[in-house]
Each structure stands twice: as C-alpha cells, then as structure tokens.
C-alpha positions in Angstrom: 0.0 0.0 0.0 2.0 3.0 -1.3 1.8 6.6 -0.1 0.2 7.8 -3.3 -2.7 5.3 -2.9 -3.3 6.4 0.7 -3.1 10.1 -0.2 -5.4 9.8 -3.2 -8.6 8.6 -1.4 -11.3 10.7 0.3 -12.1 7.7 2.4 -8.5 7.6 3.9 -8.8 11.3 4.3 -12.0 10.7 6.3 -10.4 8.2 8.6 -7.4 10.5 9.2 -9.9 13.3 10.1 -11.8 11.0 12.5 -8.5 10.0 14.2 -7.5 13.6 14.6 -11.0 14.4 16.0 -10.6 11.6 18.5 -7.9 13.6 20.3 -9.3 17.1 19.8 -12.0 17.2 22.4 -10.1 18.1 25.5 -12.2 21.1 25.9 -15.0 18.9 27.1 -12.8 17.5 29.9 -12.2 20.8 31.7 -14.0 19.4 34.8 -11.2 16.7 35.1 -8.6 19.4 36.1 -10.8 22.3 37.1 -10.7 21.5 40.8 -6.9 21.3 40.7 -6.7 24.6 38.8 -9.0 26.1 41.4 -7.0 24.9 44.4 -3.5 25.5 43.1 -4.3 29.0 41.8 -6.6 29.9 44.7 -9.6 30.8 42.6 -13.2 31.3 43.6 -16.0 29.9 41.4 -16.5 33.0 39.4 -12.8 33.2 38.7 -12.7 29.6 37.6 -15.7 30.2 35.3 -13.8 33.1 33.8 -11.0 30.7 32.9 -13.5 28.2 31.4 -15.1 31.0 29.4 -11.6 31.8 28.0 -11.6 28.2 26.8 -14.9 28.7 25.1 -13.8 31.9 23.5 -10.6 30.3 22.2 -12.5 27.3 20.8 -15.3 29.3 19.2 -13.7 32.6 18.1 -12.3 30.6 15.2 -13.0 33.0 12.3 -9.2 33.1 11.6 -9.1 29.3 11.0 -12.1 29.6 8.7 -10.7 32.5 6.7 -7.3 30.8 6.4 -8.9 27.5 5.2 -11.2 29.3 2.7 -8.2 31.2 1.3 -5.9 28.2 1.0 -8.4 25.6 -0.2 -9.0 27.5 -3.4 -5.2 28.0 -4.1 -3.4 24.8 -3.0 -4.1 21.2 -2.1 -2.0 21.6 1.0 -4.5 24.0 2.6 -5.9 21.5 5.2 -2.5 20.5 6.6 -1.3 24.0 7.0 -4.3 24.8 9.1 -3.7 21.6 11.1 0.0 22.6 11.6 -0.9 26.0 13.1 -3.5 24.4 15.3 -0.9 21.9 16.7 1.5 24.7 17.6 -1.2 26.6 19.5 -2.5 23.5 21.3 1.0 22.6 22.6 1.9 26.1 23.7 -1.3 26.7 25.6 -1.6 23.4 27.5 2.2 23.2 28.2 2.1 26.6 29.9 -1.0 25.7 31.9 0.8 22.5 33.1 3.9 24.5 34.0 1.8 26.8 36.1 -0.2 24.1 37.9 2.8 21.8 38.5 4.8 24.7 40.1 7.3 24.9 37.3 6.2 28.5 36.9 5.4 30.8 39.8 1.7 31.6 40.2 0.5 33.4 37.1 -2.0 36.3 37.1 -5.5 35.4 36.0 -5.3 37.2 32.6 -2.3 35.2 31.8 -3.9 31.9 32.7 -6.9 32.9 30.6 -4.5 33.6 27.7 -3.0 30.1 28.1 -6.4 28.5 28.0 -7.5 30.6 25.1 -4.5 29.7 23.0 -4.9 26.0 23.7 -8.5 26.0 22.8 -8.0 28.2 19.7 -5.6 25.6 18.3 -8.2 22.9 18.5 -10.6 25.0 16.5 -8.1 24.8 13.6 -8.3 21.0 13.8 -12.1 21.1 13.7 -12.3 23.6 10.8 -9.9 21.7 8.6 -11.6 18.3 9.2 -15.2 19.3 8.9 -14.9 21.6 5.9 -12.8 19.1 4.1 -15.4 16.4 4.8 -18.2 18.5 3.4 -16.1 19.2 0.2 -15.6 15.4 -0.2 -19.2 14.4 0.5 -21.4 17.4 -0.5 -24.4 15.2 -1.1 -24.4 13.7 2.4 -23.2 16.7 4.3 -25.4 16.1 7.4 -24.0 12.5 7.7 -20.3 13.4 7.3 -20.6 16.4 9.6 -22.4 14.2 12.1 -19.7 11.6 12.0 -16.8 14.1 12.3 -18.5 16.2 14.9 -19.6 13.1 16.7 -16.1 11.8 17.1 -15.1 15.2 18.4 -17.7 14.9 21.1 -16.7 11.3 21.7 -13.0 12.3 22.1 -13.6 13.5 25.7 -14.4 9.9 26.7 -11.5 8.6 24.7 -9.0 11.1 26.3 -10.4 10.1 29.8 -9.7 6.5 29.0 -6.1 7.4 28.2 -5.9 9.4 31.4 -7.2 6.6 33.6 -5.1 4.0 32.0 -1.8 5.7 31.8 -1.8 8.6 34.3 -3.8 7.0 37.2 -6.2 9.9 37.7 -3.5 12.6 38.1 -4.9 15.9 36.8 -1.5 17.6 36.6 -0.2 14.8 34.4 -3.3 15.0 32.3 -2.6 18.6 31.4 0.9 17.6 30.2 -0.7 14.8 28.2 -3.0 17.4 26.5 0.0 19.5 25.5 1.5 16.5 23.7 -1.0 13.9 22.5 -3.3 16.0 20.2 -0.4 17.9 18.5 1.6 14.7 17.9 -1.4 12.8 16.6 -2.3 15.6 14.3 1.2 16.1 12.9 1.3 12.4 12.0 -2.1 12.3 10.2 -2.6 15.8 8.7 -0.9 14.8 5.4 -3.7 12.6 4.5 -6.5 15.2 5.0 -7.1 16.5 1.5 -10.0 17.7 -0.7 -10.8 15.2 -3.4 -12.9 16.5 -6.3 -14.4 13.2 -7.2 -17.8 12.5 -8.6 -20.7 11.4 -6.4 -20.5 7.6 -6.0 -24.2 7.0 -5.6 -25.4 4.1 -3.4 -21.8 3.0 -2.9 -21.0 6.3 -1.2 -24.0 6.1 1.0 -23.2 2.4 1.8 -19.8 3.1 3.2 -20.9 6.2 5.0 -23.5 4.0 6.7 -20.7 1.6 7.7 -18.7 4.5 9.2 -21.9 5.5 11.0 -22.4 2.0 12.4 -18.8 1.7 13.5 -19.1 5.0 15.3 -22.1 3.8 17.2 -20.3 0.6 18.1 -17.4 2.6 19.5 -19.7 4.9 21.4 -21.6 1.9 22.9 -18.3 0.2 23.9 -17.1 3.4 25.7 -20.4 3.8 27.5 -20.2 0.2 28.8 -16.6 0.7 29.9 -17.5 4.0 31.7 -20.5 2.4 33.5 -18.3 -0.6 34.6 -15.7 1.8 35.9 -18.4 3.6 37.9 -19.8 0.4 39.4 -16.6 -1.7 39.9 -13.1 -1.0 40.9 -11.2 -2.1 37.9 -7.6 -3.2 38.1 -4.9 -1.6 35.9 -4.6 -4.7 33.7 -8.4 -4.4 32.9 -7.9 -0.7 32.1 -5.1 -1.6 29.7 -7.2 -4.4 28.1 -10.2 -2.1 27.5 -8.0 0.6 26.1 -6.4 -1.9 23.6 -9.8 -3.0 22.4 -10.7 0.7 21.9 -7.7 1.2 19.8 -8.5 -1.9 17.7 -12.0 -0.5 17.1 -10.7 2.8 15.9 -8.0 1.1 13.7 -10.8 -1.0 12.0 -12.1 2.2 10.4 -9.0 2.2 8.1 -10.0 -1.2 6.7 -13.4 0.1 5.8 -11.7 3.0 4.0 -9.5 0.6 2.0 -12.5 -1.5 1.0 -14.5 1.6 -0.1 -11.5 2.8 -2.2 -11.1 -0.6 -3.9 -14.8 -0.8 -4.7 -14.8 2.7 -6.2 -13.1 1.4 -9.3 -16.0 -1.0 -10.0 -18.8 1.6 -9.5 -19.9 3.9 -12.3 -20.1 7.5 -11.2 -23.8 8.5 -11.2 -25.3 11.9 -11.3 -26.5 13.2 -8.0 -30.2 13.9 -7.6 -29.1 17.5 -6.9 -28.2 20.2 -9.3 -25.3 19.3 -11.7 -22.1 21.2 -11.2 -23.1 22.9 -8.0 -20.9 23.1 -4.9 -24.1 23.3 -2.9 -26.5 20.3 -2.6 -29.5 22.6 -2.2 -28.8 24.9 -5.1 -31.9 24.1 -7.2 -34.6 25.9 -9.1 -34.7 27.6 -12.5 -32.9 30.7 -13.4 -36.0 32.9 -13.0 -36.5 31.6 -9.5 -32.8 31.9 -8.6 -32.8 35.6 -8.0 -35.8 35.3 -5.7 -34.3 32.6 -3.5 -31.3 33.8 -1.7 -30.7 30.5 0.2 -28.2 28.3 -1.6 -26.0 31.0 -3.2 -22.3 30.9 -2.4 -22.2 34.0 -0.2 -19.0 35.2 1.3 -18.8 36.1 5.0 -19.8 39.8 4.6 -22.8 39.0 2.4 -24.0 36.3 4.9 -23.7 38.6 7.9 -26.2 40.9 6.2 -28.9 38.3 6.1 -31.7 37.6 8.6 -31.0 33.8 8.5 -27.4 34.4 9.7 -28.6 36.2 12.9 -31.4 33.7 13.5 -28.7 30.9 13.6 -26.4 33.1 15.7 -29.0 33.8 18.5 -30.3 30.2 18.5 -26.8 28.9 19.0 -26.0 31.4 21.7 -29.0 30.0 23.7 -28.3 26.3 23.0 -24.5 26.1 22.9 -24.0 28.7 25.6 -26.2 26.9 28.1 -24.8 23.5 27.2 -21.2 24.6 27.7 -22.1 26.2 31.0 -23.5 22.8 32.1 -20.5 20.7 31.2 -18.0 23.2 32.5 -19.7 23.1 36.0 -20.6 19.4 36.3 -18.0 18.9 39.1 -19.4 21.9 41.1 -23.0 20.9 40.5 -22.2 17.3 41.5 -20.4 18.5 44.6 -23.4 20.7 45.7 -25.8 17.7 45.2 -23.7 15.2 47.1 -22.2 13.2 44.2 -18.7 11.6 44.7 -15.6 12.6 42.7 -15.8 9.3 40.8 -19.4 9.9 39.9 -18.7 13.4 38.6 -15.8 12.1 36.6 -18.0 9.5 35.1 -20.6 12.2 34.3 -18.0 14.1 32.4 -17.0 11.0 30.4 -20.7 10.0 29.8 -21.3 13.6 28.6 -19.0 12.8 25.7 -21.2 9.8 24.8 -24.4 11.9 24.9 -22.6 14.7 23.0 -21.6 12.2 20.3 -25.1 10.7 20.0 -26.5 14.2 19.5 -23.9 15.2 16.9 -24.1 11.9 15.0 -27.8 11.4 15.3 -28.8 14.9 14.3 -26.7 14.8 11.2 -27.8 11.3 10.1 -31.5 11.6 10.9 -31.8 15.1 9.4 -30.1 13.9 6.2 -32.6 11.0 6.0 -35.7 13.2 6.5 -34.3 15.8 4.1 -33.7 13.3 1.2 -36.8 11.2 1.9 -39.3 13.8 3.0 -37.9 17.2 2.1 -38.1 18.1 5.8 -36.3 21.4 6.4 -33.2 20.7 8.6 -34.0 23.7 11.0 -37.0 21.7 12.2 -34.6 19.5 14.2 -33.1 22.6 15.8 -36.5 23.6 17.1 -37.1 20.1 18.6 -33.6 19.7 20.2 -33.6 23.2 21.8 -37.0 22.6 23.3 -35.9 19.2 24.8 -32.7 20.9 26.1 -34.9 23.3 28.2 -36.4 20.2 29.9 -33.0 19.0 30.8 -32.2 22.3 32.4 -35.4 22.2 34.5 -34.6 18.6 35.6 -31.2 19.7 37.0 -32.7 22.8 38.5 -34.8 20.8 40.9 -32.0 18.5 41.9 -34.0 15.3 42.6 -32.2 12.0 43.1 -30.5 11.1 39.8 -31.5 14.4 38.3 -27.9 15.2 37.2 -27.7 12.0 35.3 -31.1 12.5 33.5 -30.5 16.2 32.9 -27.0 15.7 31.5 -28.3 13.1 29.1 -30.9 15.4 27.7 -28.7 18.5 27.6 -25.7 16.5 26.2 -27.6 15.0 23.3 -29.3 18.2 22.4 -26.2 20.3 22.8 -24.3 17.9 20.5 -27.0 18.1 17.9 -26.5 21.9 17.5 -22.9 21.3 16.6 -24.0 19.0 13.8 -27.0 20.9 12.5 -25.5 24.4 12.5 -22.6 23.9 10.1 -24.7 21.8 7.8 -27.5 24.4 7.7 -24.9 27.2 7.1 -23.4 25.2 4.2 -26.9 24.6 2.7 -28.1 28.2 3.0 -24.8 30.1 2.3 -22.9 27.6 0.1 -19.7 25.7 0.6 -17.2 28.1 -1.0 -16.8 30.2 2.2 -18.2 27.7 4.7 -15.1 27.8 6.9 -15.4 31.5 7.7 -19.2 31.6 7.9 -19.9 28.7 10.2 -16.9 29.7 12.4 -18.4 33.2 12.8 -21.7 31.7 13.8 -19.8 29.6 16.3 -18.8 32.8 18.1 -22.4 32.7 19.6 -21.2 29.8 21.8 -18.7 31.8 24.0 -21.1 34.8 24.0 -23.8 32.6 25.5 -21.3 30.8 27.7 -20.0 34.0 29.2 -23.5 35.3 30.0 -24.7 32.0 31.5 -21.4 30.9 33.2 -20.0 34.2 34.6 -23.0 36.6 34.8 -25.6 34.1 35.8 -24.4 30.8 37.3 -21.0 32.0 38.7 -22.5 35.1 40.2 -25.5 33.3 41.8 -23.3 30.5 43.1 -20.9 32.8 44.9 -23.8 34.6 46.5 -25.1 31.4 47.9 -21.7 30.0 48.9 -20.4 30.1 52.4 -17.4 32.3 53.1 -15.4 29.3 54.3 -14.1 27.5 51.3 -16.4 29.3 48.9 -18.6 26.1 48.7 -22.3 25.8 48.3 -24.2 22.6 49.2 -27.8 22.0 48.3 -30.3 22.3 45.4 -30.6 26.1 45.9 -27.0 26.6 44.6 -27.9 26.1 41.0 -31.7 26.2 40.8 -32.2 29.7 39.5 -29.4 29.7 37.0 -30.7 26.5 35.4 -34.3 27.9 35.3 -32.9 31.0 33.5 -31.0 28.7 31.0 -34.2 26.7 30.5 -36.0 29.9 29.6 -33.2 30.9 27.2 -33.3 27.6 25.3 -37.1 27.9 24.9 -36.5 31.3 23.4 -33.8 29.8 21.1 -36.3 27.1 20.0 -38.9 29.8 19.0 -36.3 31.7 17.1 -35.2 28.5 15.3 -38.9 28.0 14.4 -38.7 31.2 12.4 -35.8 29.8 10.4 -37.7 26.6 9.8 -40.7 28.7 8.4 -38.4 30.9 6.3 -36.6 27.9 4.6 -39.3 25.3 4.5 -40.2 25.8 0.8 -36.5 26.1 -0.1 -35.7 22.7 1.4 -38.8 21.2 -0.3 -37.2 21.9 -3.7 -34.8 19.0 -2.9 -37.7 16.5 -3.1 -39.0 18.0 -6.3 -35.6 17.7 -7.9 -35.3 14.1 -6.9 -38.7 13.2 -8.4 -37.6 14.9 -11.6 -34.4 12.9 -11.8 -36.3 9.7 -11.1 -38.8 10.4 -14.0 -35.9 11.2 -16.2 
C-alpha cells in the first residue's frame, strides 16, 4: 500500500480526520482538572468560570481558521494540513504553559495570563475542527449532514477517549493530564494531517451512502463500547490490567475504520459515477430551481462572510446557537461543582464528564444522520430539528434545577444529546443556506455565539449566583438552591432559542422542499 494510494482517497482522508477528531475534544474534559486549577491558583467559582469562558472563547472565536482555510483551499491542495499545523503549535503552547503553572514549574501566574494560556490551547483545537469538517463537506457534499455528524460526533466522543487514556496511563493525576493534553493532540495531528485533503471526485451514488453508513455503524459501536466501559468503571473497581485491556480494544475498534476506507476505495473502481439527484455542477447540494427563480431565492447561493452577515438567516442561527450552545457549555463546565453541591462523589462526577462525551456524540451523529434521512426522503427542512432539540434541552435544564435524586444523570443526558445536535445541525445548515465556498469562515463566525452565551450564563448568571449562595469558608455551596435559579434561567433561554429557530424553519421550508421536487424529476428522467 503505497503513499500515493493512501493520499489519493477521500475515504482515507475521512479516517485521518476522524482520528484527529478523537484527540481534539479536550475542551469537554475541563472538569477533570478544574478543581486542581481552582485549588493551586486559589480561585473562587466566578474566577474559575472566567478561565472556562476563555476556553470557550478560544474554541469558538475561530474565524481566523475559517478565513485561512477558505483562502488556502482555493489555491493549494495543502490547505488543510497548513491549518492543522498551526493548530498543533497553539495547542501545545497553551496546555504546556498551563501545566507548567499548575505543576509549580512556573510561579503563580496572574488570572489574565492563565486565561490567555487557556484561550491559545482552545483556539488551536478550532483549527483541527475547521480543517476536518470543511474538508469532509467538500468530499461528501451530497451527504453533508451525515459526514458532519460523524466528524463532529467523534469530536464529542473524544472527551471519553481522552479520559480512558488518562485513567489507563496517568492513574487519575490531573496535573499529568494537562501535560498529556499538550503532547497527544499535536503529535497525533502532525502524523495524520498529510492525508486530510480535498478530493474533487464524482458522487459515487449508493456506494458512497453504503460506506458512510458503515462508518456511522462503527461510530455507534465505539460509542456503545465506551459507554459500557464507563459504567463498569463507575460500578466496579477495575484493576490496571483491565484498564489496559479495555484501552487496547478501543484502539483496535478505531483502527478498524481504516480497513473500511481501504474497502471503499477498492470498490470505487467498480462503480460507475452516477449523477447526484441534486443540481449538476453545484458546490451546494441545495442549489436548485430555474434561473428565473434563482434571484428570488437567496438561500443556496455561495455567499461570502460579509454577504452572509447581512442576512436575517445568519442572525437567527447566531441567536439560537447562543442560547443552545452557551447553556450547554455552562452545564458541562460546571458538572463537578453541580455534583459537589448535590452530594455526588468525585468518581461519579468524573463518570458524568465521560458520559457527557457519549451523549454529545449521540447528538452530533444522530442529528446529522437523521436530518439527512428526512431531508432526502421527505424534504423536511433541517432547521426543524433545531426547534425540537432546543425545546428538549430546556427540559434537561429544568430537571437539573430541581435536583431530585438522579437528576444530574437524567439532565446531563438530555442536555448533552441536544447540545451535541447543535454542533452537527448548525454547520450543515450554514453550508446549505450560504454555500460551501466560504463555509469555513461563515460557520466559524456563527460559532462565536457559543462563547457569548457561555460568558453570559457561566459568569454573569451561574457563577454570580453560586458565589452569592456559597459560604465564606471554602467558597462552597451545598444543596439544590445553589444552581436552581441559574438553570431555570437557562431553560427559559433555550425555549427562546427554539422559538427563534422556528422562524428559520418557516423561512426555509419551501426552499428545502425543492430537494424532493428535484429528486422526483431525476427519477422520472
């Protein structure tokens, strides 16, 4: 198997992107080392939340990576790996300096400097995500929801994967975990980034759908395996040898994706390229309709960032994401403190963080796959799923607010799945409405809604109210009252986000319906 063969396949590119995504979700494991950060740097809860918001800002103020990708992708085939390279450098620098501060290698650093370290580390990972996701959409434009769901899903799943590495190798040492985060994602990316490329191949019809379904099935198997392992770790005290065995099995499952890619590439030669049911020659799968109708329908045009920002649809997406992503991030960033206030053990909160990655994955993967199915089969507008998931998310916030026994488990499941779904739906909807040519910069600009919402909910709402309720000794609050009102406020915000998403659904319903019409026309032909 020579290098040229490996480097000339969109399926191998997909596997490389998946493997990079598997180590790029450290942002979802903040709770693993947040208590250590809080104690070594002598932070109160509001200050710790300020650091976590810096993480969210770095991860989501990622317009630079989008602009860079859009610029390079049209000029050189090396565009994706250049973006990956810059991301690796930032990831290493940020986490290494954080580890140096927490381990005592550096003297105590001022809060603004710690926030800068966190921001740089997180910003680097946004480069990984941009390069992988946009390349995937370029390679599979006709199944954009499915490929975005797979790639975003593995990013969500990576939190659980990194925690398995942490528990197997570092024996629950948060300081060592920070050092691992400075090395593992950059090294993994540097080894794989050469295979992530845009392949301008024809649509492969049912064969393409078949192998994407196999990738989808494998991702579900890996998620189910991780969930079983996490539950067993929570119930039983597993020996180191068992941890090593479960980790090896996980690596074998991830490696098996490469064999699927090889098989898909071999079979490509025996399949005749078929025309897509979508408009011929378009970079956008929803660019349909006659020339007289084209000027009337703005959706589907390849708009640049400045043109997109001037549209109502852009701001509907932005506000909906601020409500959904912002409140979801606030929840996962504070799981340790919520669990502490409700009487959960450290092991239980650690398991909740790992399980959050599973629910996050299911939301990302499920929303992409299911919305693709209903779009192609029924012409159902994809924003409809944003309406549903944001409404369900509000229920999860209410469940946690009242703090009944097991409420944190139930609430985190609902919020985790619905939060993850936004990360799959938003980039796909942005691609469909605004086109693929400037997708990197447009969806990364909408992503800025996440830290905006996270700052409001984490610092101005949750952190502020928690510190008011906390006792002066140790700055700790115990009881359901600690987080009740913040979560009720976030529940109200996600209901608002759902109603705003409903407006987008109504505005684009007829536009998405054109996909079904075009498919019928091709079938008759």
